[in-house]
N, C-alpha and C positions, 0 to 999 in steps of 0.2 A: 823829453829827456831821452826816451828810447830811440827816437828818430835821429837825434844827434849822436848818441852812442853807437848806433848802427853804422855810422860812417867809418869807424875805425877798421872793422874787418873788411869793408869794401875797399878801403885804401890799401890794406895789406894784400888783398887779392890782386889789385891792379899793379902793385909793386912787383909781385911775383910774375905777373903776365908780362910786364915791361922787361924784366930780366930774361924771361924765356924768349921774348921777341928779339932782344939784342943778341942773345946767344944764337938764335936761329939765323939771324942775318950773317953772323960770322961763319956759321956752318955752310951757308949757301956760298959765301964769298970764296971759301977754300975748296968748294966742290964736294963737300961731304953730305950736302942736303940738296934735294930738288926744290924747285920753286913751289911745287904743290905742298910739300911739307912745311915750308915757311909760311904759306898762305893760311894753313890751319892754325899756326901759332899766332899769326897776325889777327885772325878772326877771334881767337880767345882773348887777345888784348883789347880788341874793339868792344867785345861783350863786357869785359871788366870795366872799361871806360863808361859804357852806357849804364851799367849797374850803379856806378858811383854817381853819375849825373842824376839818375832817377832818385837815388838816396838823398842827394843834396836838395833836390826839388821837394821831396817828401818832407824833409826837415824844415824847409822854408814854409811849406804849407802848414805844417803843424804849429810853427811859431805864429803864423798869421791867424790860425784858428784860435790860438790861445789869446792873442791880443784882442781879437773880436769878442771872445767869451768874457774877458775881463773888462770889456767896455773901454779899452784904451786906444781905439782907432783914432788916428790923427794926433795922438799924444806921445806914444812910444812906438819905436820900430821893432823892439825886441824886449824880451823879459829875461833877466838873469835866472838861470836854472842850475841845479846840481849837475855835475859832470857825468853822473851815472845813476842808474836806478838803485834803490836801497837793497841791502842784502835780503835774500829770500827768507821769509819768516820761518823760524825753527819750529814753532808750534802753531797748530791750526785751531780754529773754533771747533769744538766737539759737537757731535750729534745732539747731545743733551742740551748744550748751550744754545745751539741753533733752534731746537724745538721750544725752549723757554722764551727766547726772543720772538720767535714767530707767534707763539700763543699770545704774548703780551701785545704785539702790534695788531693782531687779528681782533682782539677785543675792542680796539679803538677805531677800526675802519668801518665805513658804511658797507652794507651787505654786498653791493656790486663789486666794490674794490676788494672786499675780503675774499670773495670767490676767486677773483683773478689772482690775488696774492697767494692764495693756497696752491695754485698751480705753478706760478712763476718762481716763488721762493725756493721750493725744493730743487727745481732745475738749476737755479742760480747756485745753490749750495753744492750740487753735484759738479757744476763747472768749476767752482772754487776748489773743491777737493782734487778734481782731475788735473786742473791746470797747475796746482802745486806739485802733484806727483810728476807731471811731465817736466816742469822746470827743474825739480830736484834731480831727476834722472838725466836731463840734458847737462846739468852742471857737474854732477858727481860721477856719471858714467861716460856718457858720450864725449864730453869735452876733455875729461881727464884721459880717457883712452886715446883720443886723437892727439893730445899733447904728448903722450908716451910714444905714439907712433912717430910723431915729428922728431922727437929727441933721438929715437933709434935711427931714423932715416939720416939725421945729421951725422951721427956716429958712423954709420955705414958709408956715408958719403966721404967723410974725412979719411976713412980707411980704404977708399976707392972701391967699395963694394956696391955703391949706388951711383947712378948717373946724376948729372945736373938736372935732368928732366924729372927724375924721381923726386929730388929735393924740392924743386919748384912746384911740382904737382902737389906734394904733401903740404907745402905752405898754403896753397890755395884751398886744400881740403880743410885745413885747420881754420882758416878764415871763415869758411862756410859753416863749420861747426860752431864757431863763436857767434856768428849771426843767428844760427838756429837757437842757441842757448839764450841769447838776448831776447829773441822773439817769444820764447817760452816764459821768460821772466816778465816781460811786458804783459803777456796774456794773463798771468796770475794777478798782477796788480789791477788789471781791468776787471777780472772776475771778482776780486775782493771788493772793489768799489761797487760793482753791480749788486753783490750780496748785501752790503751795508745799506745801499739805497733802498732795496726792497724791504729790509728789516726795519727801515724807518717809515715804511708805508708808501714809498714811491712806486710808480708804475713803470714797467719796462716796455720799451719799444721793440727791443730784440735782445736776445742773449748771445753771449760770446760763442763763436764757433772755434773749436780747437783743432789743431793738427793741419791747418792750411799751409803752414810754412811760408806765408806771405810776409813781405816786408812792409806792406801797407798797414797803417795803424787801424785796428778794428774799432768799431763803434761801441761805446759803452752803453749798456742797457738803460742806465739812468740819465743819459745825456744825449 
């Protein structure tokens, strides 16, 4: 779901880059821009095209992994999924709830697994808390501030106080902020799954790394 949803800001960034490229061509044709200046805009558009293609391939890979995980190889080419990730959880598992669930599963595990679980579960709980804080800040602060800046830029552009380049650049900045907020939401969902897996007695291969800013889907600890 996240890999499909991530395509929207990439398409928005490409649309802004296409508009900048077209405007740059016009500037060159009337002699207001040099070829060097146009090349820089063309490079930005090429990078936006590459990013979208990478995102599309990542989405195709994610769909293929899902088909394989569900054992549907050769039966289905795709699985119908929600259009977007669920809303960020308003309330988190408390420390007391975590400790109760941890103690309950610890009493059922063999000694070797219990010792490993004692180390991994607190780390997973920390990732769960941190990823939620990051996702909430990305949504409520970074994204909202970026939306405000974009709105103000549009107003200044309409009042001829900002250039077309300022507006196009801000559209690209907003697309990047949307991509970052989505990545943070995805990280929280994975951290939540990892924590639940460990509190059911599962073993983790690795724990989620936060703050990478990568568009590649991270591996879940329980899978």
